[in-house]
mmJSON file of the N, C-alpha and C atoms, coordinates in Angstrom:
{"data_MODEL":{"atom_site":{
"group_PDB":["ATOM","ATOM","ATOM","ATOM","ATOM","ATOM","ATOM","ATOM","ATOM","ATOM","ATOM","ATOM","ATOM","ATOM","ATOM","ATOM","ATOM","ATOM","ATOM","ATOM","ATOM","ATOM","ATOM","ATOM","ATOM","ATOM","ATOM","ATOM","ATOM","ATOM","ATOM","ATOM","ATOM","ATOM","ATOM","ATOM","ATOM","ATOM","ATOM","ATOM","ATOM","ATOM","ATOM","ATOM","ATOM","ATOM","ATOM","ATOM","ATOM","ATOM","ATOM","ATOM","ATOM","ATOM","ATOM","ATOM","ATOM","ATOM","ATOM","ATOM","ATOM","ATOM","ATOM","ATOM","ATOM","ATOM","ATOM","ATOM","ATOM","ATOM","ATOM","ATOM","ATOM","ATOM","ATOM","ATOM","ATOM","ATOM","ATOM","ATOM","ATOM","ATOM","ATOM","ATOM","ATOM","ATOM","ATOM","ATOM","ATOM","ATOM","ATOM","ATOM","ATOM","ATOM","ATOM","ATOM","ATOM","ATOM","ATOM","ATOM","ATOM","ATOM","ATOM","ATOM","ATOM","ATOM","ATOM","ATOM","ATOM","ATOM","ATOM","ATOM","ATOM","ATOM","ATOM","ATOM","ATOM","ATOM","ATOM","ATOM","ATOM","ATOM","ATOM","ATOM","ATOM","ATOM","ATOM","ATOM","ATOM","ATOM","ATOM","ATOM","ATOM","ATOM","ATOM","ATOM","ATOM","ATOM","ATOM","ATOM","ATOM","ATOM","ATOM","ATOM","ATOM","ATOM","ATOM","ATOM","ATOM","ATOM","ATOM","ATOM","ATOM","ATOM","ATOM","ATOM","ATOM","ATOM","ATOM","ATOM","ATOM","ATOM","ATOM","ATOM","ATOM","ATOM","ATOM","ATOM","ATOM","ATOM","ATOM","ATOM","ATOM","ATOM","ATOM","ATOM","ATOM"],
"id":[1,2,3,4,5,6,7,8,9,10,11,12,13,14,15,16,17,18,19,20,21,22,23,24,25,26,27,28,29,30,31,32,33,34,35,36,37,38,39,40,41,42,43,44,45,46,47,48,49,50,51,52,53,54,55,56,57,58,59,60,61,62,63,64,65,66,67,68,69,70,71,72,73,74,75,76,77,78,79,80,81,82,83,84,85,86,87,88,89,90,91,92,93,94,95,96,97,98,99,100,101,102,103,104,105,106,107,108,109,110,111,112,113,114,115,116,117,118,119,120,121,122,123,124,125,126,127,128,129,130,131,132,133,134,135,136,137,138,139,140,141,142,143,144,145,146,147,148,149,150,151,152,153,154,155,156,157,158,159,160,161,162,163,164,165,166,167,168,169,170,171,172,173,174,175,176,177],
"type_symbol":["N","C","C","N","C","C","N","C","C","N","C","C","N","C","C","N","C","C","N","C","C","N","C","C","N","C","C","N","C","C","N","C","C","N","C","C","N","C","C","N","C","C","N","C","C","N","C","C","N","C","C","N","C","C","N","C","C","N","C","C","N","C","C","N","C","C","N","C","C","N","C","C","N","C","C","N","C","C","N","C","C","N","C","C","N","C","C","N","C","C","N","C","C","N","C","C","N","C","C","N","C","C","N","C","C","N","C","C","N","C","C","N","C","C","N","C","C","N","C","C","N","C","C","N","C","C","N","C","C","N","C","C","N","C","C","N","C","C","N","C","C","N","C","C","N","C","C","N","C","C","N","C","C","N","C","C","N","C","C","N","C","C","N","C","C","N","C","C","N","C","C","N","C","C","N","C","C"],
"label_atom_id":["N","CA","C","N","CA","C","N","CA","C","N","CA","C","N","CA","C","N","CA","C","N","CA","C","N","CA","C","N","CA","C","N","CA","C","N","CA","C","N","CA","C","N","CA","C","N","CA","C","N","CA","C","N","CA","C","N","CA","C","N","CA","C","N","CA","C","N","CA","C","N","CA","C","N","CA","C","N","CA","C","N","CA","C","N","CA","C","N","CA","C","N","CA","C","N","CA","C","N","CA","C","N","CA","C","N","CA","C","N","CA","C","N","CA","C","N","CA","C","N","CA","C","N","CA","C","N","CA","C","N","CA","C","N","CA","C","N","CA","C","N","CA","C","N","CA","C","N","CA","C","N","CA","C","N","CA","C","N","CA","C","N","CA","C","N","CA","C","N","CA","C","N","CA","C","N","CA","C","N","CA","C","N","CA","C","N","CA","C","N","CA","C","N","CA","C","N","CA","C","N","CA","C","N","CA","C"],
"label_alt_id":[null,null,null,null,null,null,null,null,null,null,null,null,null,null,null,null,null,null,null,null,null,null,null,null,null,null,null,null,null,null,null,null,null,null,null,null,null,null,null,null,null,null,null,null,null,null,null,null,null,null,null,null,null,null,null,null,null,null,null,null,null,null,null,null,null,null,null,null,null,null,null,null,null,null,null,null,null,null,null,null,null,null,null,null,null,null,null,null,null,null,null,null,null,null,null,null,null,null,null,null,null,null,null,null,null,null,null,null,null,null,null,null,null,null,null,null,null,null,null,null,null,null,null,null,null,null,null,null,null,null,null,null,null,null,null,null,null,null,null,null,null,null,null,null,null,null,null,null,null,null,null,null,null,null,null,null,null,null,null,null,null,null,null,null,null,null,null,null,null,null,null,null,null,null,null,null,null],
"label_comp_id":["MET","MET","MET","ASP","ASP","ASP","TYR","TYR","TYR","VAL","VAL","VAL","SER","SER","SER","ALA","ALA","ALA","LEU","LEU","LEU","VAL","VAL","VAL","PRO","PRO","PRO","PRO","PRO","PRO","VAL","VAL","VAL","VAL","VAL","VAL","MET","MET","MET","ALA","ALA","ALA","VAL","VAL","VAL","PHE","PHE","PHE","PHE","PHE","PHE","ILE","ILE","ILE","GLY","GLY","GLY","VAL","VAL","VAL","VAL","VAL","VAL","ARG","ARG","ARG","VAL","VAL","VAL","ILE","ILE","ILE","VAL","VAL","VAL","LYS","LYS","LYS","THR","THR","THR","GLN","GLN","GLN","GLY","GLY","GLY","GLY","GLY","GLY","ALA","ALA","ALA","ALA","ALA","ALA","LYS","LYS","LYS","ALA","ALA","ALA","LYS","LYS","LYS","GLU","GLU","GLU","ASP","ASP","ASP","ALA","ALA","ALA","ALA","ALA","ALA","VAL","VAL","VAL","ASP","ASP","ASP","ALA","ALA","ALA","ALA","ALA","ALA","LEU","LEU","LEU","ALA","ALA","ALA","ARG","ARG","ARG","ALA","ALA","ALA","GLU","GLU","GLU","SER","SER","SER","ALA","ALA","ALA","ARG","ARG","ARG","GLN","GLN","GLN","ALA","ALA","ALA","PRO","PRO","PRO","ALA","ALA","ALA","ARG","ARG","ARG","GLY","GLY","GLY","ASP","ASP","ASP","ALA","ALA","ALA"],
"label_asym_id":["A","A","A","A","A","A","A","A","A","A","A","A","A","A","A","A","A","A","A","A","A","A","A","A","A","A","A","A","A","A","A","A","A","A","A","A","A","A","A","A","A","A","A","A","A","A","A","A","A","A","A","A","A","A","A","A","A","A","A","A","A","A","A","A","A","A","A","A","A","A","A","A","A","A","A","A","A","A","A","A","A","A","A","A","A","A","A","A","A","A","A","A","A","A","A","A","A","A","A","A","A","A","A","A","A","A","A","A","A","A","A","A","A","A","A","A","A","A","A","A","A","A","A","A","A","A","A","A","A","A","A","A","A","A","A","A","A","A","A","A","A","A","A","A","A","A","A","A","A","A","A","A","A","A","A","A","A","A","A","A","A","A","A","A","A","A","A","A","A","A","A","A","A","A","A","A","A"],
"label_entity_id":["1","1","1","1","1","1","1","1","1","1","1","1","1","1","1","1","1","1","1","1","1","1","1","1","1","1","1","1","1","1","1","1","1","1","1","1","1","1","1","1","1","1","1","1","1","1","1","1","1","1","1","1","1","1","1","1","1","1","1","1","1","1","1","1","1","1","1","1","1","1","1","1","1","1","1","1","1","1","1","1","1","1","1","1","1","1","1","1","1","1","1","1","1","1","1","1","1","1","1","1","1","1","1","1","1","1","1","1","1","1","1","1","1","1","1","1","1","1","1","1","1","1","1","1","1","1","1","1","1","1","1","1","1","1","1","1","1","1","1","1","1","1","1","1","1","1","1","1","1","1","1","1","1","1","1","1","1","1","1","1","1","1","1","1","1","1","1","1","1","1","1","1","1","1","1","1","1"],
"label_seq_id":[1,1,1,2,2,2,3,3,3,4,4,4,5,5,5,6,6,6,7,7,7,8,8,8,9,9,9,10,10,10,11,11,11,12,12,12,13,13,13,14,14,14,15,15,15,16,16,16,17,17,17,18,18,18,19,19,19,20,20,20,21,21,21,22,22,22,23,23,23,24,24,24,25,25,25,26,26,26,27,27,27,28,28,28,29,29,29,30,30,30,31,31,31,32,32,32,33,33,33,34,34,34,35,35,35,36,36,36,37,37,37,38,38,38,39,39,39,40,40,40,41,41,41,42,42,42,43,43,43,44,44,44,45,45,45,46,46,46,47,47,47,48,48,48,49,49,49,50,50,50,51,51,51,52,52,52,53,53,53,54,54,54,55,55,55,56,56,56,57,57,57,58,58,58,59,59,59],
"pdbx_PDB_ins_code":[null,null,null,null,null,null,null,null,null,null,null,null,null,null,null,null,null,null,null,null,null,null,null,null,null,null,null,null,null,null,null,null,null,null,null,null,null,null,null,null,null,null,null,null,null,null,null,null,null,null,null,null,null,null,null,null,null,null,null,null,null,null,null,null,null,null,null,null,null,null,null,null,null,null,null,null,null,null,null,null,null,null,null,null,null,null,null,null,null,null,null,null,null,null,null,null,null,null,null,null,null,null,null,null,null,null,null,null,null,null,null,null,null,null,null,null,null,null,null,null,null,null,null,null,null,null,null,null,null,null,null,null,null,null,null,null,null,null,null,null,null,null,null,null,null,null,null,null,null,null,null,null,null,null,null,null,null,null,null,null,null,null,null,null,null,null,null,null,null,null,null,null,null,null,null,null,null],
"Cartn_x":[0.806,0.0,0.849,2.116,2.974,3.111,3.082,3.225,2.017,0.837,-0.348,-0.216,0.191,0.339,1.485,2.455,3.557,3.125,2.169,1.75,0.607,-0.138,-1.305,-0.938,0.024,0.318,0.739,1.637,1.973,0.792,-0.049,-1.204,-2.175,-2.41,-3.309,-2.743,-1.444,-0.835,-0.902,-0.711,-0.789,-2.201,-3.208,-4.591,-4.888,-4.441,-4.656,-3.962,-2.726,-1.972,-2.663,-3.136,-3.844,-5.104,-5.794,-6.986,-6.665,-5.58,-5.181,-4.827,-4.093,-3.715,-4.961,-5.923,-7.148,-7.929,-7.982,-8.688,-7.989,-6.666,-5.91,-6.157,-6.103,-6.295,-7.716,-8.704,-10.095,-10.407,-9.728,-10.033,-9.296,-8.43,-7.759,-8.72,-8.72,-9.598,-11.021,-11.951,-13.353,-13.807,-14.938,-15.553,-14.714,-13.991,-13.227,-11.88,-11.473,-10.156,-10.034,-11.019,-10.953,-10.876,-11.627,-11.612,-10.241,-9.674,-8.348,-7.285,-7.371,-6.411,-6.505,-7.717,-7.893,-7.312,-7.472,-6.918,-5.4,-4.801,-3.343,-2.844,-3.518,-3.125,-3.211,-4.26,-4.404,-3.292,-2.956,-1.881,-0.541,-0.295,0.953,1.005,-0.118,-0.156,0.099,-0.486,-0.236,1.228,1.813,3.225,4.116,3.79,4.581,4.467,3.258,3.09,3.758,3.732,4.402,5.922,6.421,7.86,8.306,7.468,7.842,7.559,6.674,6.297,7.471,8.288,9.438,10.462,10.634,11.592,11.142,9.848,9.351,9.462,9.327,9.404,10.814,11.825,13.217,13.643,13.077,13.548,13.006],
"Cartn_y":[-1.205,0.0,1.27,1.141,2.321,2.902,2.04,2.548,3.38,3.07,3.866,5.26,5.333,6.646,7.433,6.762,7.453,7.977,7.316,7.722,8.735,8.834,9.717,11.187,11.765,13.197,13.522,12.765,13.094,12.947,11.958,11.765,12.925,13.355,14.484,15.746,15.982,17.162,17.078,15.899,15.739,16.03,15.542,15.794,17.286,17.93,19.365,20.139,19.766,20.44,20.286,19.087,18.86,19.721,19.834,20.682,22.134,22.62,24.015,24.263,23.354,23.503,23.495,22.634,22.594,23.899,24.463,25.736,26.838,26.869,27.894,27.759,26.549,26.331,26.687,26.324,26.611,28.096,28.868,30.292,31.12,30.507,31.236,31.385,32.539,32.751,33.039,32.693,32.905,34.309,34.697,35.98,37.16,36.997,38.114,38.301,37.351,37.446,38.685,38.991,40.167,41.447,41.498,42.678,42.839,41.721,41.782,42.174,41.613,41.96,43.439,43.972,45.387,46.263,45.857,46.625,46.624,45.49,45.407,46.24,46.164,46.962,48.458,48.875,50.291,50.73,49.888,50.23,50.33,49.41,49.464,50.708,51.073,52.27,53.522,53.59,54.741,54.812,53.67,53.653,54.074,53.599,53.96,55.453,56.008,57.429,58.286,57.83,58.583,58.546,57.426,57.304,58.187,58.33,59.107,60.589,60.977,62.392,63.274,62.922,63.798,63.895,62.838,62.874,63.87,63.951,64.89,66.332,66.544,67.891,68.459,67.571,68.033,68.434,67.846,68.078,69.322],
"Cartn_z":[0.0,0.0,0.0,0.314,0.311,-1.094,-2.097,-3.469,-3.874,-3.346,-3.664,-3.067,-1.808,-1.173,-1.8,-2.384,-3.057,-4.424,-5.069,-6.406,-6.409,-5.328,-5.322,-5.536,-4.816,-5.053,-6.487,-7.116,-8.506,-9.466,-9.236,-10.108,-9.944,-8.711,-8.47,-9.114,-8.98,-9.595,-11.114,-11.684,-13.135,-13.638,-12.932,-13.33,-13.242,-12.171,-12.015,-13.135,-13.459,-14.507,-15.858,-16.159,-17.417,-17.471,-16.338,-16.286,-16.548,-15.958,-16.164,-17.622,-18.218,-19.63,-20.516,-20.22,-21.018,-20.908,-19.711,-19.533,-20.318,-20.266,-20.991,-22.495,-23.001,-24.435,-24.853,-24.026,-24.383,-24.358,-23.513,-23.416,-24.462,-25.24,-26.309,-27.477,-28.072,-29.225,-28.788,-29.604,-29.278,-29.629,-29.05,-29.37,-28.907,-27.819,-27.268,-27.97,-28.795,-29.43,-30.295,-31.104,-31.976,-31.145,-30.068,-29.197,-28.534,-28.059,-27.436,-28.455,-29.665,-30.71,-31.069,-31.137,-31.444,-30.343,-29.094,-27.978,-28.027,-28.339,-28.438,-29.609,-30.747,-31.911,-31.612,-30.906,-30.557,-29.609,-28.643,-27.702,-28.431,-29.351,-30.119,-31.0,-31.593,-32.436,-31.601,-30.399,-29.515,-29.109,-28.795,-28.401,-29.558,-30.751,-31.931,-32.236,-32.145,-32.435,-31.363,-30.128,-29.05,-29.228,-29.752,-29.971,-31.136,-32.144,-33.32,-33.146,-32.266,-32.115,-31.717,-30.724,-30.378,-31.512,-32.291,-33.387,-34.456,-34.726,-35.722,-35.208,-33.905,-33.336,-33.383,-33.338,-33.365,-34.776,-35.77,-37.146,-37.753],
"occupancy":[1.0,1.0,1.0,1.0,1.0,1.0,1.0,1.0,1.0,1.0,1.0,1.0,1.0,1.0,1.0,1.0,1.0,1.0,1.0,1.0,1.0,1.0,1.0,1.0,1.0,1.0,1.0,1.0,1.0,1.0,1.0,1.0,1.0,1.0,1.0,1.0,1.0,1.0,1.0,1.0,1.0,1.0,1.0,1.0,1.0,1.0,1.0,1.0,1.0,1.0,1.0,1.0,1.0,1.0,1.0,1.0,1.0,1.0,1.0,1.0,1.0,1.0,1.0,1.0,1.0,1.0,1.0,1.0,1.0,1.0,1.0,1.0,1.0,1.0,1.0,1.0,1.0,1.0,1.0,1.0,1.0,1.0,1.0,1.0,1.0,1.0,1.0,1.0,1.0,1.0,1.0,1.0,1.0,1.0,1.0,1.0,1.0,1.0,1.0,1.0,1.0,1.0,1.0,1.0,1.0,1.0,1.0,1.0,1.0,1.0,1.0,1.0,1.0,1.0,1.0,1.0,1.0,1.0,1.0,1.0,1.0,1.0,1.0,1.0,1.0,1.0,1.0,1.0,1.0,1.0,1.0,1.0,1.0,1.0,1.0,1.0,1.0,1.0,1.0,1.0,1.0,1.0,1.0,1.0,1.0,1.0,1.0,1.0,1.0,1.0,1.0,1.0,1.0,1.0,1.0,1.0,1.0,1.0,1.0,1.0,1.0,1.0,1.0,1.0,1.0,1.0,1.0,1.0,1.0,1.0,1.0,1.0,1.0,1.0,1.0,1.0,1.0],
"B_iso_or_equiv":[0.0,0.0,0.0,0.0,0.0,0.0,0.0,0.0,0.0,0.0,0.0,0.0,0.0,0.0,0.0,0.0,0.0,0.0,0.0,0.0,0.0,0.0,0.0,0.0,0.0,0.0,0.0,0.0,0.0,0.0,0.0,0.0,0.0,0.0,0.0,0.0,0.0,0.0,0.0,0.0,0.0,0.0,0.0,0.0,0.0,0.0,0.0,0.0,0.0,0.0,0.0,0.0,0.0,0.0,0.0,0.0,0.0,0.0,0.0,0.0,0.0,0.0,0.0,0.0,0.0,0.0,0.0,0.0,0.0,0.0,0.0,0.0,0.0,0.0,0.0,0.0,0.0,0.0,0.0,0.0,0.0,0.0,0.0,0.0,0.0,0.0,0.0,0.0,0.0,0.0,0.0,0.0,0.0,0.0,0.0,0.0,0.0,0.0,0.0,0.0,0.0,0.0,0.0,0.0,0.0,0.0,0.0,0.0,0.0,0.0,0.0,0.0,0.0,0.0,0.0,0.0,0.0,0.0,0.0,0.0,0.0,0.0,0.0,0.0,0.0,0.0,0.0,0.0,0.0,0.0,0.0,0.0,0.0,0.0,0.0,0.0,0.0,0.0,0.0,0.0,0.0,0.0,0.0,0.0,0.0,0.0,0.0,0.0,0.0,0.0,0.0,0.0,0.0,0.0,0.0,0.0,0.0,0.0,0.0,0.0,0.0,0.0,0.0,0.0,0.0,0.0,0.0,0.0,0.0,0.0,0.0,0.0,0.0,0.0,0.0,0.0,0.0],
"pdbx_formal_charge":[null,null,null,null,null,null,null,null,null,null,null,null,null,null,null,null,null,null,null,null,null,null,null,null,null,null,null,null,null,null,null,null,null,null,null,null,null,null,null,null,null,null,null,null,null,null,null,null,null,null,null,null,null,null,null,null,null,null,null,null,null,null,null,null,null,null,null,null,null,null,null,null,null,null,null,null,null,null,null,null,null,null,null,null,null,null,null,null,null,null,null,null,null,null,null,null,null,null,null,null,null,null,null,null,null,null,null,null,null,null,null,null,null,null,null,null,null,null,null,null,null,null,null,null,null,null,null,null,null,null,null,null,null,null,null,null,null,null,null,null,null,null,null,null,null,null,null,null,null,null,null,null,null,null,null,null,null,null,null,null,null,null,null,null,null,null,null,null,null,null,null,null,null,null,null,null,null],
"auth_seq_id":[1,1,1,2,2,2,3,3,3,4,4,4,5,5,5,6,6,6,7,7,7,8,8,8,9,9,9,10,10,10,11,11,11,12,12,12,13,13,13,14,14,14,15,15,15,16,16,16,17,17,17,18,18,18,19,19,19,20,20,20,21,21,21,22,22,22,23,23,23,24,24,24,25,25,25,26,26,26,27,27,27,28,28,28,29,29,29,30,30,30,31,31,31,32,32,32,33,33,33,34,34,34,35,35,35,36,36,36,37,37,37,38,38,38,39,39,39,40,40,40,41,41,41,42,42,42,43,43,43,44,44,44,45,45,45,46,46,46,47,47,47,48,48,48,49,49,49,50,50,50,51,51,51,52,52,52,53,53,53,54,54,54,55,55,55,56,56,56,57,57,57,58,58,58,59,59,59],
"auth_comp_id":["MET","MET","MET","ASP","ASP","ASP","TYR","TYR","TYR","VAL","VAL","VAL","SER","SER","SER","ALA","ALA","ALA","LEU","LEU","LEU","VAL","VAL","VAL","PRO","PRO","PRO","PRO","PRO","PRO","VAL","VAL","VAL","VAL","VAL","VAL","MET","MET","MET","ALA","ALA","ALA","VAL","VAL","VAL","PHE","PHE","PHE","PHE","PHE","PHE","ILE","ILE","ILE","GLY","GLY","GLY","VAL","VAL","VAL","VAL","VAL","VAL","ARG","ARG","ARG","VAL","VAL","VAL","ILE","ILE","ILE","VAL","VAL","VAL","LYS","LYS","LYS","THR","THR","THR","GLN","GLN","GLN","GLY","GLY","GLY","GLY","GLY","GLY","ALA","ALA","ALA","ALA","ALA","ALA","LYS","LYS","LYS","ALA","ALA","ALA","LYS","LYS","LYS","GLU","GLU","GLU","ASP","ASP","ASP","ALA","ALA","ALA","ALA","ALA","ALA","VAL","VAL","VAL","ASP","ASP","ASP","ALA","ALA","ALA","ALA","ALA","ALA","LEU","LEU","LEU","ALA","ALA","ALA","ARG","ARG","ARG","ALA","ALA","ALA","GLU","GLU","GLU","SER","SER","SER","ALA","ALA","ALA","ARG","ARG","ARG","GLN","GLN","GLN","ALA","ALA","ALA","PRO","PRO","PRO","ALA","ALA","ALA","ARG","ARG","ARG","GLY","GLY","GLY","ASP","ASP","ASP","ALA","ALA","ALA"],
"auth_asym_id":["A","A","A","A","A","A","A","A","A","A","A","A","A","A","A","A","A","A","A","A","A","A","A","A","A","A","A","A","A","A","A","A","A","A","A","A","A","A","A","A","A","A","A","A","A","A","A","A","A","A","A","A","A","A","A","A","A","A","A","A","A","A","A","A","A","A","A","A","A","A","A","A","A","A","A","A","A","A","A","A","A","A","A","A","A","A","A","A","A","A","A","A","A","A","A","A","A","A","A","A","A","A","A","A","A","A","A","A","A","A","A","A","A","A","A","A","A","A","A","A","A","A","A","A","A","A","A","A","A","A","A","A","A","A","A","A","A","A","A","A","A","A","A","A","A","A","A","A","A","A","A","A","A","A","A","A","A","A","A","A","A","A","A","A","A","A","A","A","A","A","A","A","A","A","A","A","A"],
"auth_atom_id":["N","CA","C","N","CA","C","N","CA","C","N","CA","C","N","CA","C","N","CA","C","N","CA","C","N","CA","C","N","CA","C","N","CA","C","N","CA","C","N","CA","C","N","CA","C","N","CA","C","N","CA","C","N","CA","C","N","CA","C","N","CA","C","N","CA","C","N","CA","C","N","CA","C","N","CA","C","N","CA","C","N","CA","C","N","CA","C","N","CA","C","N","CA","C","N","CA","C","N","CA","C","N","CA","C","N","CA","C","N","CA","C","N","CA","C","N","CA","C","N","CA","C","N","CA","C","N","CA","C","N","CA","C","N","CA","C","N","CA","C","N","CA","C","N","CA","C","N","CA","C","N","CA","C","N","CA","C","N","CA","C","N","CA","C","N","CA","C","N","CA","C","N","CA","C","N","CA","C","N","CA","C","N","CA","C","N","CA","C","N","CA","C","N","CA","C","N","CA","C","N","CA","C","N","CA","C"],
"pdbx_PDB_model_num":[1,1,1,1,1,1,1,1,1,1,1,1,1,1,1,1,1,1,1,1,1,1,1,1,1,1,1,1,1,1,1,1,1,1,1,1,1,1,1,1,1,1,1,1,1,1,1,1,1,1,1,1,1,1,1,1,1,1,1,1,1,1,1,1,1,1,1,1,1,1,1,1,1,1,1,1,1,1,1,1,1,1,1,1,1,1,1,1,1,1,1,1,1,1,1,1,1,1,1,1,1,1,1,1,1,1,1,1,1,1,1,1,1,1,1,1,1,1,1,1,1,1,1,1,1,1,1,1,1,1,1,1,1,1,1,1,1,1,1,1,1,1,1,1,1,1,1,1,1,1,1,1,1,1,1,1,1,1,1,1,1,1,1,1,1,1,1,1,1,1,1,1,1,1,1,1,1]
}}}
């Protein structure tokens, strides 16, 4: 019976890890993906314009 008690914690952790990975994979994409992509694109555009604005003012 010692082998059962030795195997239970790794098996429980493996099941939990597989569950976490499945949740992460399932939440990728979907209806919110386009909204998230648009938010990231807008943030990148703001950062790019802020980076270029001082360079244009110096010239």
